[in-house]
N, C-alpha and C positions, 0 to 999 in steps of 0.2 A: 415410492418403490425404487429399488435399484434399477438403473437403466444405463446401458453403454452402447455406443455405436461401434459395431464389430463386424469383421468379415466372417461369414457363415458358409459352411459347405456341408454336403452330405458325407456319409462314411467313405465314399469313393474319392473324396477330396478333389473333385473336379468342379469347374465353373463356380468359384466363390463369388458371392455378392454381399453387399454391405447393408446392414439393417440395424434398427434400434432394438436391442435385446432388453426385454422387460422381465423381471423375475417376481411375479406375484407370490405372496405367501398365504393369502387367504382367498376365499371365494369372492369377497367384496373387492379385493384388489384386482382380481382377474376381471371382474365386471367393469371396474374403472379403466383398466388397460384396454378392453375391447371398445369402450365408449370413446376413448381418447387416442386410438391408434393412428388416426390421421387419414389423409386422402389415399395413401397407398395401402391402407388396410393392415391386417395382421393375420398371423397364423400361429397355432400352438406348436410347440416343439418339446419333445421329451429328451431322451439321451442321445439323440443325433445319429441313430443307427439306420435310418433310411438312407440308401446308397446314393440317391440322386438329389433332386432339388425340391422335394415335397415339403420340407420344413425350412425353406429359405424364402425370403420376401424382399427383393431388392428395393431399397429406398423406403421400405415400410417398417412395420413392427413385427418382431418375433417374440412370442410369449414362452419363456422357459418355465415349464410347468413342474419341474422337478422339486420345487419347494412345497408343493401340495402332495405330501407323501405319507399320509396317515393311513394306517389300517384301523378302521373304525369298529368292525365287529366280525367275529368268526363264529359260525355255527358248527361246532366240532362234531355234533351229532348228525346234522343234516347235510354237512359238506358244502357250505357256502361261505363266501367272504365278501364284505362290503369295504371298499377301500377308495382312496383318492386316485385320480387318474395319473398322478405323478409317481405312484409306487412302482418300483421295478419288479420284474418277474424274479430277479435274484432275491429281492427282499421278501417276496411272497414265499419263495422256497425256504428261506431261512426260518420264517415264522410258521409255515404250514407243515413242513415235513415232520418235525417232531410230534405233531398231532396226528400223523397218519394220512395226510392229504397232499396232493400234488396239483400243480396247475394243469388244466385240461389240455392245453396246447402250448408248445414252446417252439420257437424257431431255432436257428443255429446259434443264437446268442441269448443269454438270459438278461442282458443289459438293455432291455427295452421296457418302456413304461406301459402300464395298463391302457392309458389313453392312446398311445401309439399302436398297441396291439389291436385295438378296436378300429382306429382310423385306417390302418393298413389291412385290417382283417387278416392277421398273420396266420400262416399254416405251418405245420411241422411234419415230422416223419410219420404221424398217425392220421393224416387227412383221410386216407382210405377207410379208416374206422370212425374217426371222431369229428371230421370236418374242420372248419376253421375256428378261430378263437371266438368270434361273435356268436357262434351257435351255443356257446356256454354262458353268454351274458344274459342274466335274467332281467336286468333293468339298468339304466344309466341316467345320470343327470347331465343335461346339456345346456350350456349357456349360449343362447342364440343372439343374433345381431341386434335384436330389439331390447336386449338387456334382461329378458326373461330367463329363468332357469326351469326347464321343462323335464319332467320325468318321462323317459322314452322306453318303451317296451317292445320286445320282438313282435313281428307281425304287423307293424305299422309302417307307413311310408317313410316317416322320419328315421326310424331305426334302420330300415333297409338302405336309406341314403347315407346314413352315418357310418354303418359298417362297411369299411372299405372306401369311405368317402374322402379320405386323405385330409381330414380336418376342415373341410370346406362347408360343413353345415353348422359348425359352432365349436365351442370349447368343451370337451368332456371334462366334467368335474369329479364325478364318482361313478363307480360301477359295482354291481353285485354279480358275482361270478360263481357258477357251479363248479365244484372241484372233483378230482378223481381220487378215490381211496387207494392207498398203497400200504403194504406191510413193512417195507424196507426202503432205504434210500439207495439201493443198488439195483442194477439192471442185469438180467440174464440174457446173454448175447450170443447169437450164431453168426459166423462169418464164413464166406466162401468166395471163391473167384469165379468170374464168368469170362469165357474166352473171347467173346465178341458181343456186339450189340444185340444180335438176335438171341444168343444164348442168355444174355441178361434179361431181355424182355420176357422170354419164355419162363425163366425162373421167377420173376416178379409176378407174372400173371397166374402162374400155377399155385403159388404158395403164400402170396401176400396175406390172404385171409386168415392164415394161422398165426399171424403176428400183429401186435398192436402198432409197432413201430418198424419202419422199413425205409432204407435209403441205400443208394449205390454211388460210390465214388467212381467216376468214369475217366479213363485216360483219353483225352481228346487229341493227343499228339500221335497216338498209335495209328498205323495205317495198314493197308492191305487186308489180309485175313484177320488181323488183330484189331481192326477198327472197332472202337467202342468197347474194348475190353474193360473190365470193371472189378471192383471189390464190393460185394453185396453184404451189408450189415443189417441184421434184423434182431429184434428182441422185445422184451416186455419187462415190467417191474418184477424183480425177484421176490418170490414169497419167502416168508421167514424160514420155512423148512429147507430152502435151498442154501442157506448160509452155513458155513462150516461150524460144527459144534466147538465150544470152548474157544471161540475166536472173538476178537474185539468187535467185529461186525455183528456177531450174534448177541453180544452183550449190549451193544448200542445200535440196534438195527435201523433206527430212523435218524441217525446223526448225518448232518449234511456237511460233507467235506469237499473242498475244492483245492485244486493245485494252482500254483501261480509261478510263472517263469519270469525272468527279466523282461522288461519292456523292450519293444523294438526301438532302435536308435532314432533320434530325431531326424538325422540326415542319412539317407540311403542313396548310393549312387544310382543314377538313371541307368536302366538296362540290366540291372541285377537279375531280374526275372526274364531272361531271354529264352529263346526256343531251346538252346543248349542246356541251360541250367534247369529249366522246368522239365525238359525231356529226361534228364538224368534223375530228377526227383521222382517223376512219374514211374520210371522204370524200377527204381528202388522200392517205391511204395507198393507197386503191384507185386514185385517178387517177394517182398517180406511178408505179405499177407498169406495166411494159411489157405491151402486149397479147400479145406473144410474143417471148421472147428465149431463145436456146439457147447452151450452152457457156460461160457466164460462170464464171470462176475465182473462188472465194471461200475465205477462211480457214475452217478447221474451226470456230473459235470464232464466226465470223459466221453460218455456216450452221446450226449446232446450238444455240448458246448466246448469242444476241444480248443478252439481258437481263443476262447475267453481267458485261457490261462496265459496268453501273451498280450499284455496291455499294449494298445496302439499298434496292433499287428498290421493295420492298414497302411502304415508307413513304409512297409517293405516294397511297395510299388514305386517309391520315389515321389518327387514333388509333383509330377504330372498326374499322379493318382491312378485310379483304375475304374473301369466300367463293369458293373455287374449286369449281365444280360440273362433274364429269365423269361421263358415262354412256356405255354402249355398248348398242346394239340390234343384233340379228342380221340377216344377209341375209334378205330377204323381209319385213323390217319397215321398209322405206323410208317407208311412209306415216306410221308413228309418228314417224320422224325429221322428216319434213316438218311434222307437226302441232306438234312441240315447237319447232322453229325458228320457225314462224309465231307460236306463243304468246309466245316470248321477244321476237320482233320487235314484236308488238303491245303487249307489256308495257313496251316501251322500256327494257329493261335495259341500262345503260351499260357495255358490255363492249368493251374494245379489245384484249384478249388472248383471242381465241376461235379455236380451231383444230379442224378436222375431219380425221380420218384413217380409213383402212381397216385393220382388224385381219385377220391371217391365222388360222391354226389355233389352237385353245384350248391354253393351257398347262397342265401337269399339276398345279400348285399348287391345293390345295383352295379357297383363298381368293384365288387369282390373278384379276386383273380381266379380262384380255382373253378374248374369245370372237370367233369369226369374225363380222365385221359392221362397223358404223359407230360411231365414237366421237367425241363432241363434248365439248370442255373449254372453259369460259369462266370469267373472273374477274368478280365482281360486288361493288361496295361493300357491306359488311355493313350500313351504315346505310340502305340503300334501303328505304323504307316498304313493309311487307307482304311482304318478301322471304321470310321463313320459310314463310308459308302458300303462297306461289307455288311454292317449291321442293318443298314437300310434294306439291302437285298434280303436279308433274313427276315426282316419285318414283313416284307411282301410275301415271302413264302409262308410265314406263320398265318398272316391274315387270309391268304388264299386257301389255307387248310381249315379255316374257321377257328383258328386259335387266337391267342392274345398274349401280350406282354404284361409284366407285373409293374404297376405304377409306383409301388413303394421302392422299386429298384431302378426305375427308369430315369434317365437324364437326357435323352436325345430322340425320343420317338417323334415322328412327324404327325401333326394333328389330324391330317386327312385320313389316317388309318384308324383313328380311335373309334369312330362309330361302327366300323366293320368288326372291331374286336369286342366292343361292349354294347350290345344291342339295347340296354336300358339307359344309354347315355342321355337321350332326350328327356326321359323322365327325371333323371338326376338334375339336368340343367333347369327344367321347369320348376321343380321343387325348390331348388336353390334360388332361382329368380324371385319366387314368391316369398321365401323365408328371409332372404337377404338382398333386397332390391338395390341397395347402395353398394354391394360388393365389399362389405366390411371384411369378410374372410377371404383372403386371397394369398397366393403363393407364387413362386417362380414356376412351379409345375402347372398351376391352374392357368397362368397367363400363357405359357408356352403351348398348352393343349386346348386352350379356350374352354376350360371347364366351367 
């Protein structure tokens, strides 16, 4: 098997560590890699879109699973697909959309693998309707530390530990996924402005149930009466009848088209994303948004994955990289959300990628992130002075409100707060100790948080 000693980071490009990168091409090679990964253990890795250190393993092995990328079977009548864990959501869209099916959940990038989607139990703009990705997994095959390949189904402890388990229960080899039927590859989108955070939350709470997908870009540099002002975007898959007659879209309603811009340069000067530049961007973005617009047709890639059109967009933060911080607080904890937004605004954190969403019901994964409530995600340049201490304070606020941070995006949470955030942590640790007593599956994240 190809193997190289390389420096590995998450998408945030912080805290690189060196590992032996192994690229299995068959299930048998994956089993050999697990058996021979050495004293420092191994962890599966997909397309590297976890922001923090979840798919890093300093001094050990990292299994690049993207070589296992076959789509094995599609039930075009029943709406299911059986595929390898290394298949990307982008590839599934290419294959499934012409057949009238869409992935049940997608995050802000389509360049994640199915295995990564399960391991992080990803969520999207439709969590309030559809839950997280693992709710739509009918079964999966899991290579465990003893070399066995186990068929794992929902409702079992092993499934609940694997969904959101950050790859620490084993290597996912295949999954069978339930799909969403669609008539077109376009979205019908409504956009409106909200003047402040309370206005935004009121709009989301009042009308979210009318939409399958809902998200708000929020200006975290706005202050005073404009604190938390936002652009709210909601929509659903456009029906065939919504497409203009005698148009290309009507003739090819299920064609999957994406836009691609030039890649971000390999070198970007430090400090490019300053409070001044991000403040200017935020002002222009808010002002250019319509006060209210309904029924706009957008490509799937435009609505769900605008940043995918810019290859290597994470470079714009410079060599120091960036931290993505995402937390959730439950319904009834709106005051905690207001305090956190106000603190970020007063701290003048230069974030131009900040989104607020509402989560629906909790997912069954023991370490799954979503719980009913409000989730805010923001990107912050890692070189911002005092950032670590400031985020530690926000962690305390989140934990005190009964909330949690998202492990797939974390790179710096203190381990003593983890149990307060994830009440099934002891169950996860106990199952992992029984299933993998030698600690074959390990990562920088698991060592840092004592998972």
